[in-house]
C-alpha positions as CSV (number, residue, x, y, z in Angstrom):
1,M,-0.3,0.2,0.2
2,D,2.7,2.6,0.7
3,S,5.2,1.7,-2.5
4,S,1.7,2.0,-4.4
5,G,0.6,5.5,-2.7
6,R,4.2,6.6,-3.2
7,V,3.8,6.2,-7.1
8,A,0.4,7.4,-7.4
9,W,1.8,10.5,-5.7
10,I,5.0,10.7,-8.3
11,S,2.5,10.2,-10.8
12,L,0.5,13.2,-9.7
13,T,3.4,15.4,-9.7
14,Q,5.0,14.6,-12.6
15,F,1.3,15.5,-14.4
16,V,1.3,18.4,-12.4
17,R,4.2,19.6,-13.9
18,A,3.6,18.6,-17.3
19,T,0.8,20.6,-17.4
20,V,2.1,23.8,-15.8
21,I,5.3,23.5,-18.7
22,V,2.4,23.3,-21.3
23,A,0.2,26.2,-19.9
24,A,3.2,28.3,-19.5
25,T,4.2,27.4,-23.2
26,D,0.7,28.4,-24.1
27,A,0.7,31.6,-22.7
28,L,3.9,32.6,-23.9
29,G,3.0,32.1,-27.4
30,I,-0.1,33.6,-27.3
31,M,1.2,36.2,-25.7
32,T,4.5,36.9,-27.6
33,G,2.0,36.8,-31.0
34,A,-0.1,39.1,-29.4
35,A,2.4,41.7,-28.1
36,I,4.0,41.7,-31.7
37,L,0.9,42.0,-33.1
38,G,0.0,44.9,-31.0
39,V,-2.7,43.4,-28.9
40,P,-4.1,45.7,-26.1
41,F,-4.2,43.4,-22.4
42,V,-1.2,40.9,-23.3
43,L,-0.4,40.0,-19.6
44,A,-4.4,39.3,-19.2
45,I,-4.8,37.3,-21.9
46,G,-1.2,35.6,-20.9
47,V,-2.9,34.6,-17.4
48,L,-6.5,33.4,-19.1
49,V,-4.4,31.2,-21.3
50,F,-2.4,30.1,-18.7
51,L,-5.4,29.5,-16.3
52,G,-7.1,28.0,-19.3
53,A,-4.7,25.3,-20.1
54,F,-5.6,23.2,-16.8
55,I,-9.5,23.0,-18.4
56,P,-8.6,19.5,-20.7
57,M,-9.5,19.2,-24.6
58,I,-11.0,22.9,-24.6
59,G,-9.3,25.6,-22.3
60,A,-6.6,26.9,-23.7
61,T,-8.5,26.9,-27.2
62,V,-11.3,29.1,-25.4
63,A,-8.6,31.2,-23.9
64,G,-7.0,31.7,-27.5
65,I,-10.8,33.0,-28.7
66,V,-11.2,35.3,-26.4
67,A,-7.0,37.0,-27.4
68,I,-8.4,36.5,-31.0
69,L,-12.0,38.2,-30.4
70,V,-9.9,41.1,-28.3
71,A,-7.3,41.6,-31.3
72,L,-10.8,41.5,-33.8
73,V,-12.1,44.0,-31.2
74,A,-9.3,46.6,-31.0
75,Q,-7.3,46.0,-34.4
76,G,-9.6,44.6,-36.7
77,P,-10.3,42.0,-38.7
78,I,-6.7,41.6,-40.0
79,T,-5.0,41.4,-36.9
80,A,-7.8,38.7,-35.4
81,L,-7.2,36.7,-38.6
82,L,-2.9,36.8,-37.8
83,M,-4.1,36.2,-34.1
84,L,-5.9,33.2,-35.3
85,A,-2.8,32.0,-36.7
86,V,-1.0,32.4,-33.9
87,V,-3.3,31.0,-31.6
88,I,-3.3,27.3,-34.4
89,L,0.3,27.6,-34.4
90,V,0.8,27.5,-30.5
91,Q,-1.9,25.1,-30.7
92,Q,-0.4,22.7,-33.2
93,I,3.2,22.4,-31.2
94,E,1.4,22.2,-27.9
95,G,-0.9,19.4,-29.3
96,H,1.3,17.7,-31.0
97,V,5.1,18.2,-30.1
98,L,5.2,19.2,-26.3
99,Q,1.9,17.5,-24.7
100,P,2.6,13.9,-26.4
101,F,6.8,14.4,-25.2
102,L,6.0,15.3,-21.7
103,M,2.6,13.3,-20.8
104,G,3.9,10.3,-22.3
105,R,7.5,10.7,-20.7
106,W,6.2,11.5,-17.4
107,V,2.9,10.2,-16.7
108,S,2.7,7.5,-19.9
109,V,-1.5,7.8,-20.3
110,H,-2.6,6.6,-23.8
111,P,-4.2,9.4,-25.3
112,L,-7.3,7.3,-25.7
113,G,-7.2,6.4,-21.9
114,V,-7.1,10.4,-22.0
115,I,-9.9,10.8,-23.9
116,I,-12.1,8.0,-21.8
117,A,-11.2,9.9,-18.6
118,I,-12.0,13.5,-19.4
119,G,-15.4,11.8,-20.9
120,C,-16.3,9.8,-17.5
121,G,-15.4,12.6,-15.6
122,V,-17.7,15.0,-17.6
123,L,-20.8,12.4,-17.0
124,V,-20.0,11.9,-13.4
125,A,-19.0,15.5,-11.9
126,G,-19.4,17.9,-15.1
127,I,-16.5,20.3,-15.6
128,P,-14.7,19.6,-12.2
129,G,-14.9,15.9,-13.3
130,A,-13.2,16.6,-16.4
131,L,-10.3,18.7,-14.1
132,V,-10.0,15.9,-11.7
133,A,-10.0,13.3,-14.2
134,V,-7.0,12.6,-15.8
135,P,-4.8,13.2,-13.1
136,L,-6.4,10.4,-11.5
137,A,-6.2,8.0,-14.3
138,A,-2.6,8.7,-14.5
139,A,-2.3,7.7,-10.7
140,V,-4.4,4.7,-11.3
141,N,-2.5,3.7,-13.9
142,A,0.8,4.4,-12.4
143,V,-0.9,2.1,-9.4
144,V,-1.8,-0.7,-11.7
145,Q,1.8,-0.7,-13.6
146,H,3.5,-0.5,-10.4
147,L,1.4,-3.6,-8.7
148,A,1.9,-5.4,-12.0
149,N,5.5,-5.3,-11.9
150,Y,5.7,-5.9,-8.3
151,T,4.7,-9.5,-8.6
152,A,6.9,-11.3,-11.3
153,P,4.8,-13.2,-14.2
154,G,5.1,-17.3,-13.0
155,D,4.6,-16.3,-9.3
156,D,2.5,-18.6,-7.4
157,P,1.0,-17.1,-4.8
158,E,0.5,-19.9,-2.6
159,E,4.2,-20.8,-2.9
160,E,4.9,-17.5,-1.5
161,L,2.7,-18.1,1.4
162,D,4.3,-21.2,2.2
163,E,7.7,-19.7,2.0
164,D,5.9,-17.0,4.6
165,Y,4.9,-19.7,7.0
166,R,8.3,-21.4,6.9
167,E,10.0,-17.6,7.8
168,L,7.7,-17.5,10.6
169,G,9.1,-20.9,11.1
170,E,5.4,-22.6,11.1
171,E,5.0,-25.2,8.7
172,P,2.1,-24.4,6.3
173,P,-1.1,-25.9,5.9
174,T,-1.9,-28.9,3.8
175,K,-4.6,-28.5,1.3
176,E,-6.5,-31.3,3.2
177,A,-6.2,-29.1,6.2
178,L,-7.5,-26.2,4.5
179,E,-10.2,-27.9,2.8
180,H,-11.5,-29.1,5.5
181,E,-11.9,-25.8,7.7
């Protein structure tokens, strides 16, 4: 139990670290694009994108849409289209390079597992469920992998139990005695 708890905690902290790195990269990329295009409220947009990145699947996209709308209102349609290009570029880098690299390396949850976990989280508890579904799936995955590696293939639980009895200085019960009880 202790080692499983430690493995779950390590997986959870690695998930949070990866998410913070991805969120910071999203925020810096979109802030840089907004600053180059002269869009106002660059820092506020960056904070919104950073916080939005913690909401799985849609958070960073919604925050990027806000950045596009600010560019549209402040600078016009051309700047808004350029801001859209920046948001799409940052999202593509995040989704195809950074996210798979960090999550696959540190958390090792299959992308289909992430989608299923988010769907189950939304069904059970809505948006808060979606927020905790992936870290929970990562922790459960780490514990299951740990427990699977802890017991080597071919180990016979009965033989291990007999060895435990012998280590205690007792003779293991026979199968007939166990069946009689």
